[in-house]
C-alpha positions as CSV (number, residue, x, y, z in Angstrom):
1,M,-29.8,18.3,19.3
2,S,-31.3,15.4,17.6
3,S,-33.4,12.9,19.5
4,M,-31.1,10.1,18.4
5,L,-28.3,11.6,20.6
6,S,-30.5,11.5,23.7
7,T,-29.5,9.1,26.5
8,S,-33.0,7.8,26.3
9,R,-32.0,6.0,23.1
10,G,-30.0,3.4,24.9
11,P,-28.0,1.8,22.1
12,S,-27.2,5.1,20.3
13,P,-23.9,7.0,21.0
14,K,-24.1,9.8,23.5
15,R,-23.6,13.2,21.8
16,P,-21.3,11.7,19.2
17,L,-21.4,14.6,16.8
18,S,-19.8,17.3,19.1
19,A,-16.3,16.3,18.1
20,L,-16.8,16.7,14.3
21,S,-15.4,19.6,12.5
22,G,-14.2,20.6,9.0
23,S,-15.6,20.6,5.6
24,A,-17.5,17.7,4.1
25,S,-15.1,17.3,1.2
26,F,-11.6,17.8,0.1
27,D,-10.2,18.6,-3.3
28,P,-6.7,17.1,-3.5
29,S,-5.9,19.4,-6.4
30,D,-5.9,22.3,-3.9
31,A,-3.4,20.6,-1.5
32,T,0.2,21.7,-1.3
33,H,3.1,19.8,0.1
34,A,3.9,22.8,2.3
35,A,7.6,21.9,2.0
36,D,8.6,25.3,3.1
37,Q,6.7,24.8,6.4
38,H,8.4,21.7,7.5
39,P,12.1,21.2,7.8
40,V,11.9,17.5,7.1
41,L,10.2,17.8,3.7
42,T,12.9,19.8,2.0
43,K,15.4,19.5,-0.8
44,G,18.5,17.4,-0.1
45,R,17.0,15.4,2.8
46,V,16.4,11.7,2.6
47,A,13.2,9.6,2.3
48,V,13.1,5.9,2.7
49,V,10.0,4.2,1.2
50,T,9.1,0.5,1.8
51,G,6.5,-1.1,-0.6
52,A,7.9,1.4,-3.2
53,A,7.3,-0.7,-6.3
54,G,3.8,0.4,-6.9
55,G,0.6,2.1,-5.7
56,I,1.0,4.5,-2.8
57,G,4.6,3.6,-2.3
58,S,5.7,4.7,-5.8
59,A,3.5,7.7,-5.7
60,A,5.1,8.8,-2.4
61,A,8.6,8.2,-3.9
62,R,7.7,10.5,-6.8
63,A,6.3,13.1,-4.4
64,F,9.5,13.1,-2.4
65,A,11.6,13.4,-5.5
66,A,9.5,16.3,-6.7
67,L,10.5,18.0,-3.4
68,G,14.1,17.5,-4.3
69,M,14.7,14.8,-1.7
70,K,17.0,11.8,-2.0
71,V,14.9,8.7,-2.2
72,A,15.7,5.1,-1.2
73,L,13.3,2.5,-2.7
74,A,12.7,-0.8,-1.0
75,D,10.4,-3.6,-2.0
76,L,10.6,-7.4,-2.6
77,P,13.3,-8.7,-4.9
78,S,10.5,-10.1,-7.1
79,S,9.5,-6.5,-7.9
80,S,12.9,-5.6,-9.4
81,T,11.5,-4.7,-12.8
82,Q,9.1,-2.1,-11.3
83,L,11.8,-0.8,-8.9
84,D,14.2,-0.3,-11.8
85,A,11.6,1.5,-13.9
86,L,10.8,3.8,-10.9
87,R,14.5,4.4,-10.3
88,K,15.0,5.6,-13.9
89,E,12.0,7.9,-13.6
90,L,13.3,9.4,-10.4
91,C,16.9,9.7,-11.6
92,A,15.5,12.0,-14.3
93,V,14.1,14.3,-11.6
94,V,16.8,14.3,-8.9
95,G,19.8,12.7,-10.5
96,E,21.3,9.2,-10.2
97,A,23.3,10.0,-7.1
98,N,20.1,10.7,-5.3
99,V,18.2,7.5,-5.9
100,L,19.0,4.2,-4.2
101,V,17.3,0.8,-4.8
102,V,17.6,-1.8,-2.1
103,P,15.5,-5.0,-2.7
104,T,14.1,-5.8,0.8
105,D,11.7,-8.1,2.4
106,V,10.6,-6.2,5.5
107,A,9.5,-9.4,7.2
108,V,13.2,-10.3,7.3
109,F,15.1,-8.3,9.9
110,D,18.5,-8.9,8.3
111,D,17.1,-7.5,5.0
112,V,15.9,-4.4,6.9
113,C,19.3,-3.9,8.6
114,R,21.0,-4.1,5.2
115,L,18.6,-1.4,3.9
116,R,19.4,0.8,6.9
117,D,23.2,0.3,6.4
118,K,23.1,1.1,2.7
119,V,21.0,4.3,3.3
120,Y,23.3,5.6,6.0
121,E,26.4,4.6,4.1
122,A,25.1,6.6,1.1
123,W,23.6,9.6,2.8
124,S,24.3,9.5,6.6
125,E,20.7,10.3,7.6
126,V,17.0,9.6,7.2
127,A,14.5,12.4,7.2
128,V,11.3,10.5,6.3
129,L,10.8,6.8,7.0
130,L,7.6,5.7,5.2
131,N,6.6,2.2,6.3
132,N,4.2,1.4,3.5
133,A,4.8,-2.3,2.6
134,G,1.6,-4.3,3.1
135,I,-0.4,-7.2,1.8
136,G,-4.0,-8.2,2.1
137,G,-3.6,-12.0,2.3
138,A,-1.4,-14.9,1.4
139,Q,0.5,-15.2,-1.9
140,D,-2.3,-17.5,-3.2
141,G,-4.8,-14.8,-2.4
142,K,-6.3,-16.6,0.5
143,R,-7.5,-14.4,3.4
144,G,-7.2,-15.2,7.1
145,T,-10.6,-15.6,8.7
146,S,-11.6,-16.2,12.3
147,W,-11.0,-20.0,12.0
148,D,-9.2,-20.6,8.7
149,G,-6.2,-19.5,6.7
150,L,-3.5,-19.8,9.3
151,E,-0.7,-19.3,6.8
152,A,-2.4,-16.2,5.6
153,W,-2.5,-14.9,9.2
154,R,1.2,-15.5,9.6
155,R,2.2,-13.9,6.3
156,V,0.0,-10.9,6.8
157,F,1.3,-10.2,10.3
158,D,4.9,-10.9,9.2
159,V,4.6,-8.1,6.6
160,N,2.0,-5.7,7.8
161,L,3.0,-5.7,11.5
162,F,6.4,-7.2,12.0
163,G,7.6,-5.5,8.8
164,I,7.0,-2.1,10.5
165,V,8.4,-3.4,13.8
166,N,11.5,-4.5,12.0
167,V,11.9,-1.2,10.3
168,Q,11.3,0.8,13.4
169,Q,13.8,-1.3,15.4
170,A,16.4,-0.9,12.7
171,F,16.0,2.8,11.9
172,V,14.6,4.7,14.8
173,P,17.6,4.4,17.2
174,A,19.8,5.9,14.4
175,M,17.3,8.6,13.6
176,L,17.2,9.7,17.3
177,H,20.8,10.5,17.2
178,Q,20.6,12.8,14.1
179,E,20.9,16.5,14.5
180,N,18.1,17.4,12.1
181,P,14.4,16.6,12.6
182,A,12.9,13.5,11.1
183,M,9.6,11.6,10.9
184,V,8.2,8.1,10.8
185,I,5.0,7.6,8.8
186,N,3.3,4.2,9.2
187,T,0.6,3.2,6.7
188,G,-2.5,1.9,8.5
189,S,-6.0,1.3,7.2
190,K,-9.6,2.3,8.1
191,Q,-10.2,-1.5,8.3
192,G,-7.9,-1.4,11.3
193,I,-10.2,1.1,13.0
194,T,-13.7,0.2,12.0
195,N,-13.0,-3.5,11.6
196,P,-15.5,-4.4,8.8
197,P,-16.1,-8.2,8.5
198,G,-14.5,-10.2,5.8
199,N,-10.7,-10.1,6.3
200,A,-9.9,-10.7,9.9
201,A,-6.2,-11.1,9.5
202,Y,-5.7,-7.9,7.6
203,N,-8.0,-5.9,10.0
204,A,-6.2,-7.2,13.0
205,S,-2.8,-6.4,11.5
206,K,-3.8,-2.9,10.8
207,A,-5.4,-2.4,14.2
208,A,-2.0,-3.4,15.6
209,V,-0.3,-0.9,13.3
210,K,-2.5,1.8,14.8
211,S,-1.6,0.8,18.3
212,L,2.1,0.5,17.5
213,T,2.2,3.9,15.9
214,E,0.3,5.6,18.8
215,G,2.8,4.0,21.2
216,L,5.7,5.2,19.0
217,A,4.4,8.7,19.0
218,H,4.1,8.7,22.8
219,D,7.5,7.2,23.3
220,L,9.1,9.7,21.0
221,R,7.6,12.8,22.6
222,S,8.6,11.4,26.0
223,Q,12.3,11.5,24.9
224,P,14.0,14.8,25.9
225,E,14.5,16.8,22.7
226,A,13.8,13.9,20.4
227,P,14.1,15.1,16.8
228,V,11.7,12.4,15.5
229,T,7.9,12.5,15.2
230,A,5.5,9.7,14.3
231,H,2.4,9.8,12.1
232,L,-0.4,7.3,11.2
233,F,-1.3,7.5,7.5
234,V,-4.7,6.0,6.9
235,P,-5.6,6.0,3.2
236,G,-9.2,6.1,1.9
237,W,-10.3,4.1,-1.1
238,T,-7.2,4.3,-3.3
239,F,-6.9,2.7,-6.6
240,T,-3.9,0.4,-6.3
241,G,-3.0,-3.2,-7.0
242,M,-4.4,-4.2,-3.7
243,T,-7.8,-2.7,-4.6
244,G,-8.0,-4.0,-8.2
245,A,-5.9,-1.6,-10.2
246,T,-4.4,-3.2,-13.4
247,A,-2.9,-1.8,-16.5
248,N,-6.2,-1.9,-18.3
249,A,-8.6,-1.1,-15.5
250,A,-10.2,2.4,-15.2
251,K,-10.2,4.0,-11.8
252,P,-13.6,3.9,-10.2
253,A,-15.2,7.3,-9.7
254,G,-15.3,6.9,-6.0
255,A,-11.6,6.2,-5.5
256,W,-8.6,8.5,-5.3
257,S,-5.5,7.9,-7.3
258,P,-2.3,7.1,-5.2
259,D,-1.0,10.6,-6.2
260,E,-4.1,12.3,-4.7
261,T,-3.8,10.2,-1.5
262,V,-0.1,11.0,-1.1
263,K,-0.7,14.7,-1.7
264,Y,-3.3,14.8,1.0
265,M,-1.1,12.8,3.4
266,L,1.9,15.1,2.9
267,T,-0.2,18.2,3.4
268,R,-1.4,16.9,6.8
269,V,1.9,15.6,7.9
270,A,3.5,19.0,7.1
271,R,1.0,20.5,9.5
272,G,2.2,18.1,12.2
273,E,-1.0,16.0,12.4
274,F,-0.6,12.5,13.8
275,Y,-3.9,10.9,12.5
276,V,-3.9,11.4,8.8
277,L,-7.3,10.0,7.9
278,C,-7.7,10.4,4.1
279,P,-11.2,10.8,2.5
280,D,-11.9,9.9,-1.1
281,N,-14.4,10.8,-3.8
282,E,-17.1,8.6,-2.0
283,T,-16.3,9.0,1.7
284,T,-16.1,12.4,3.4
285,P,-14.2,13.2,6.6
286,E,-17.6,13.4,8.4
287,V,-18.6,9.9,7.3
288,D,-15.3,8.5,8.5
289,Q,-15.6,10.3,11.9
290,L,-19.2,9.1,12.4
291,R,-18.3,5.5,11.6
292,I,-15.3,5.6,13.9
293,M,-17.3,7.1,16.8
294,W,-20.1,4.5,16.3
295,G,-17.5,1.7,16.5
296,A,-15.9,3.1,19.7
297,A,-19.4,3.4,21.3
298,D,-19.8,-0.4,20.9
299,A,-17.4,-0.9,23.8
300,A,-18.4,2.3,25.7
301,Q,-22.1,1.4,25.7
302,G,-22.0,-2.3,25.8
303,R,-23.4,-3.0,22.4
304,P,-22.7,-6.2,20.5
305,A,-19.3,-6.4,18.7
306,L,-19.4,-4.8,15.3
307,S,-23.0,-3.6,15.9
308,R,-22.9,-1.6,12.7
309,W,-23.3,-5.0,10.9
310,H,-25.7,-6.5,13.5
311,R,-29.2,-7.1,12.2
312,D,-30.7,-5.6,15.4
313,Y,-28.7,-2.3,15.0
314,K,-28.6,-1.9,11.3
315,A,-31.6,0.5,11.2
316,L,-30.3,2.5,14.1
317,F,-26.9,2.9,12.5
318,E,-28.4,4.1,9.3
319,E,-30.5,6.6,11.2
320,Y,-27.4,7.8,13.0
321,M,-25.5,8.3,9.8
322,R,-28.4,10.2,8.1
323,E,-28.7,12.6,11.1
324,G,-25.0,13.1,11.3
325,Q,-24.5,13.8,7.7
326,A,-27.5,16.2,7.7
327,L,-25.9,18.1,10.6
328,A,-22.7,18.3,8.6
329,A,-24.5,19.6,5.6
330,D,-26.2,22.3,7.6
331,G,-23.0,23.3,9.3
332,A,-24.6,22.5,12.7
333,L,-22.0,20.1,14.0
334,G,-21.2,20.7,17.7
335,K,-24.0,23.1,18.2
């Protein structure tokens, strides 16, 4: 094993590579939804998608419709034009009776309860609850930093965290009483795991989503014969409105499209995986895992917070990444 993993190298993680496995890349064109392997992702069942007007949300809605599922689309009233266009598109796939549009601000609990009531009145069940609504900052684009942007902090947490809390509180009790299995998929972020500097409010909200979803998974499996599972969906670099996508902008080579990201997510969820950590054309699963383990070792080994970006640890981190990726390329991980 490399010298950088030796305990004599005090600041470096101790044997951090033994947990790595899998290939260094993923071709999303090879993925299948595996609908026949999971009773939730099947024709005639119901999917509810928040943040459905664009990006990953609209891609997920299309994917669910392609599986023959009924789809409820929820997003802000201000996105009515996009929602109506998506409704028409999905109606052509699954029929008008199988598409429902409910303008919803997930930060408002009464809105979420109205969404729940309309879905259950129409179809009497929910098979997939995709909590995807999210924002990066305030409406004026301002981010919440460590000592500035209080309104951005409030709005980001209202949507990214309390939006999911509201939806879970409204929907999960009803889903627990269904006869058929169901799943809750919460959209997190790698920024909520590795915590890169620059957008403290967003990072903190997504870290809370990770914690919330882990707690949900534990609570669900602690319920006798609970028919509901929870999954944390962590996209990689995906070309959406939040990351600079516009009508005239070309997708960067390193990014995945929303369709590719959703296809990967559904493949992993169909296998029953809780942590769905998506790669992209620039970041492999191994790179993600190495970064996550380095960050966890900050606390375990008493390094400075966010040592990956600390001037005294920058060179050590880069060496760690080089060695880890070399082991991945040689197929020597865990040996």
